[in-house]
C-alpha positions as CSV (number, residue, x, y, z in Angstrom):
1,M,0.0,0.0,0.0
2,R,2.8,2.4,0.8
3,N,4.6,1.8,-2.4
4,R,1.4,2.3,-4.5
5,G,0.7,5.6,-2.6
6,F,4.3,6.7,-3.2
7,I,4.1,6.0,-6.9
8,A,0.7,7.8,-7.2
9,V,2.1,10.9,-5.5
10,M,5.2,10.9,-7.7
11,I,3.1,10.7,-10.8
12,L,1.0,13.6,-9.5
13,L,4.2,15.7,-8.9
14,A,5.2,15.1,-12.5
15,S,2.1,16.3,-14.2
16,P,-1.3,18.0,-13.5
17,V,-4.4,15.9,-13.0
18,Y,-7.4,16.5,-15.2
19,G,-10.5,14.7,-14.0
20,Q,-9.0,11.3,-13.1
21,Q,-8.5,10.0,-9.6
22,F,-5.3,10.5,-7.7
23,T,-3.8,9.9,-4.3
24,W,-2.9,12.7,-1.8
25,E,-2.2,12.3,1.9
26,M,-3.1,8.6,1.6
27,Q,-6.6,9.4,0.3
28,E,-8.2,9.1,-3.1
29,F,-9.5,12.2,-4.9
30,A,-10.8,13.2,-8.3
31,A,-10.3,16.6,-10.0
32,I,-13.8,17.9,-11.0
33,N,-13.6,20.9,-13.4
34,S,-10.2,21.6,-11.8
35,I,-6.5,21.0,-12.3
36,A,-4.6,19.6,-9.3
37,K,-0.9,18.9,-8.6
38,V,1.3,18.4,-5.6
39,V,3.9,21.2,-5.2
40,E,6.3,22.3,-2.6
41,L,5.4,25.4,-0.6
42,D,7.0,26.7,2.6
43,G,9.1,23.5,2.7
44,A,6.1,21.2,2.6
45,K,4.3,19.1,-0.1
46,V,0.9,20.6,-0.6
47,L,-2.0,20.2,-3.0
48,E,-2.4,23.0,-5.6
49,V,-5.8,23.4,-7.2
50,T,-7.0,25.8,-10.0
51,R,-10.2,26.0,-11.9
52,D,-10.1,24.2,-15.3
53,L,-11.3,27.0,-17.6
54,V,-11.5,24.5,-20.5
55,K,-14.0,22.2,-18.8
56,S,-15.6,25.0,-16.9
57,P,-15.5,28.2,-19.0
58,F,-15.8,31.6,-17.4
59,D,-17.8,34.4,-19.1
60,I,-17.0,37.8,-17.6
61,N,-20.2,39.2,-19.3
62,N,-22.3,36.6,-17.5
63,I,-20.6,36.3,-14.1
64,E,-23.6,35.1,-12.1
65,N,-24.0,32.0,-14.3
66,S,-20.2,31.4,-14.5
67,V,-19.3,31.1,-10.8
68,D,-20.3,29.1,-7.7
69,G,-20.3,25.7,-9.4
70,P,-18.6,22.3,-9.0
71,T,-14.9,23.4,-9.4
72,F,-13.2,21.3,-6.8
73,V,-11.0,18.3,-5.9
74,K,-13.4,15.7,-4.6
75,L,-12.7,13.1,-1.9
76,A,-13.6,9.7,-3.4
77,N,-15.6,6.9,-1.8
78,T,-17.1,9.3,0.8
79,D,-20.8,9.6,1.8
80,I,-21.3,11.7,4.9
81,E,-24.5,13.3,6.3
82,N,-23.0,15.2,9.2
83,G,-19.3,15.9,9.7
84,I,-16.3,18.0,10.6
85,I,-13.8,19.1,8.0
86,E,-10.4,20.5,9.0
87,V,-7.8,21.9,6.6
88,K,-5.2,24.6,6.2
89,M,-5.7,26.7,3.0
90,L,-3.8,29.4,1.3
91,S,-4.7,31.3,-1.9
92,K,-3.0,33.5,-4.4
93,I,-4.5,35.4,-7.3
94,Q,-3.3,34.3,-10.8
95,V,-1.2,36.8,-12.6
96,D,-3.2,36.2,-15.8
97,S,-6.6,36.0,-14.1
98,P,-9.5,36.3,-16.5
99,F,-11.5,38.0,-13.8
100,P,-10.0,41.3,-12.6
101,Q,-12.1,41.3,-9.4
102,A,-10.7,37.9,-8.3
103,R,-10.3,37.8,-4.5
104,G,-8.5,34.5,-4.0
105,F,-11.7,32.5,-3.7
106,I,-11.0,29.3,-1.8
107,G,-13.2,27.0,0.3
108,L,-14.9,23.7,1.1
109,A,-17.8,22.0,-0.6
110,Y,-19.7,19.3,1.3
111,R,-22.7,17.0,0.8
112,I,-21.6,16.7,-2.8
113,D,-23.9,14.2,-4.5
114,E,-22.5,11.4,-6.8
115,G,-23.0,13.4,-10.0
116,N,-21.7,16.7,-8.6
117,S,-25.1,18.2,-9.3
118,M,-25.9,19.3,-5.7
119,F,-23.7,20.5,-2.8
120,E,-23.3,23.0,0.0
121,N,-20.3,25.4,0.1
122,I,-18.5,27.9,2.3
123,Y,-15.6,29.8,0.9
124,L,-13.3,32.7,1.7
125,R,-12.3,35.9,-0.2
126,P,-9.0,36.5,1.6
127,S,-8.1,39.8,-0.2
128,N,-11.3,41.3,1.3
129,G,-10.3,40.6,4.8
130,R,-8.0,43.7,5.2
131,A,-9.4,46.0,2.6
132,D,-9.8,49.6,3.4
133,D,-13.5,49.4,2.2
134,Q,-15.7,48.1,5.0
135,L,-18.3,46.8,2.5
136,R,-15.6,44.6,1.0
137,R,-14.6,43.4,4.4
138,N,-18.2,42.3,5.0
139,H,-17.9,40.0,2.0
140,T,-14.9,38.0,3.3
141,V,-16.7,34.7,4.1
142,Q,-19.5,33.4,1.8
143,Y,-22.0,30.5,1.9
144,F,-23.8,29.3,-1.2
145,A,-25.7,26.2,-2.2
146,Y,-25.5,24.6,-5.7
147,P,-27.5,24.8,-7.8
148,G,-29.5,28.0,-7.7
149,Y,-28.3,29.8,-4.5
150,T,-25.3,31.8,-5.9
151,F,-23.6,34.5,-3.9
152,S,-25.3,37.2,-6.0
153,R,-28.7,35.8,-5.4
154,L,-28.2,35.5,-1.7
155,R,-26.7,39.0,-1.5
156,K,-29.8,40.4,-3.2
157,E,-32.4,38.4,-1.3
158,A,-30.9,37.9,2.2
159,N,-29.1,41.2,2.8
160,G,-25.8,39.8,4.1
161,L,-27.2,36.9,6.1
162,Y,-25.0,34.4,4.2
163,E,-21.7,36.3,4.4
164,T,-19.5,38.0,7.0
165,Y,-16.1,39.5,7.9
166,A,-12.9,37.6,8.9
167,D,-9.4,38.8,9.6
168,I,-7.6,36.9,6.9
169,G,-5.4,37.7,3.9
170,L,-3.8,36.4,0.7
171,N,-0.7,34.3,0.7
172,E,-1.0,33.1,4.3
173,W,-2.1,29.8,5.7
174,I,-5.6,29.9,7.1
175,D,-6.7,27.2,9.6
176,V,-10.3,26.2,8.7
177,R,-12.7,24.0,10.7
178,L,-16.2,23.4,9.3
179,E,-18.9,21.6,11.3
180,Y,-22.2,20.7,9.8
181,Q,-25.1,18.9,11.5
182,G,-28.6,18.8,10.2
183,E,-29.5,22.2,8.7
184,K,-26.8,24.1,10.5
185,V,-23.1,24.7,9.6
186,T,-20.5,26.6,11.6
187,L,-17.1,27.9,10.5
188,F,-14.1,28.4,12.8
189,I,-11.1,30.2,11.4
190,N,-7.6,30.1,12.9
191,N,-8.6,28.1,16.0
192,Q,-11.1,30.7,17.3
193,K,-13.1,29.3,20.2
194,S,-16.3,30.9,18.9
195,P,-17.6,30.4,15.4
196,N,-16.6,33.1,12.9
197,F,-19.7,32.3,10.8
198,I,-23.0,30.5,11.3
199,V,-25.7,29.4,8.9
200,N,-28.6,28.1,10.9
201,K,-30.6,26.8,7.9
202,M,-28.7,25.7,4.9
203,L,-30.5,26.0,1.5
204,G,-29.2,23.0,-0.5
205,K,-31.2,19.9,-1.5
206,S,-28.4,17.4,-0.8
207,T,-28.5,15.8,2.6
208,R,-25.3,13.8,2.4
209,G,-22.3,13.2,0.2
210,S,-18.7,13.8,-0.4
211,I,-16.2,16.6,0.4
212,G,-14.5,19.0,-2.0
213,L,-11.5,21.3,-1.8
214,W,-13.0,24.2,-3.9
215,V,-11.5,27.1,-5.8
216,E,-12.9,29.7,-8.1
217,V,-11.8,31.7,-11.2
218,G,-8.5,33.6,-10.9
219,T,-7.3,31.7,-7.8
220,I,-4.4,29.4,-7.1
221,G,-5.5,27.4,-4.1
222,Y,-3.2,25.4,-1.8
223,F,-4.3,22.8,0.8
224,K,-2.6,20.8,3.5
225,D,-3.4,18.9,6.8
226,F,-6.7,17.7,5.5
227,K,-8.9,15.8,7.9
228,V,-12.6,14.6,7.8
229,T,-14.6,13.3,10.7
230,N,-17.9,11.6,10.3
231,N,-20.0,13.1,13.0
């Protein structure tokens, strides 16, 4: 088992992964509308993920229908109703980003159904966390549910209920802990004792499923120390 895992990681280091399964941190994943590879960052081997703009095109003239979709690395053979996800994540903005307003979008998808047609998601906009504009700061953390409940729809209809502020930034490791049970999800950032963000009633139709390490357009996302607990 160790030899096979070592070989899989070495193959992943040699070339990006497009859609097929691969091994990372002794677990099986699949790249869904994303490109994944293991790289060295800060002296450690970490998973790098970017959105695959060939499989998942982005239209800057139709942003609402071009974002908040299944663009993640998905944990294989996982079906969890309630759980805890822990991971460290870091994001950078691509130099050649097709979206000038990219904020380093990076987060976690959960309760992903088998066909990737439904899931819940909480993600971060790290560049907003220390912006001089308070309104941008208020948009640092975001919840959405796929399909249908995009960030723009929730911002229009729920007046900030599904997003909030957090003291985070680009190019720094952010410790994330996500706990979901029934209709409620809570987010803890950088080992805070009290939740940074609470959604008391999630909007998605999926009640169980897999976990995804999610990124959005213009972002280079990095992940390490990934752990899932079935609650």
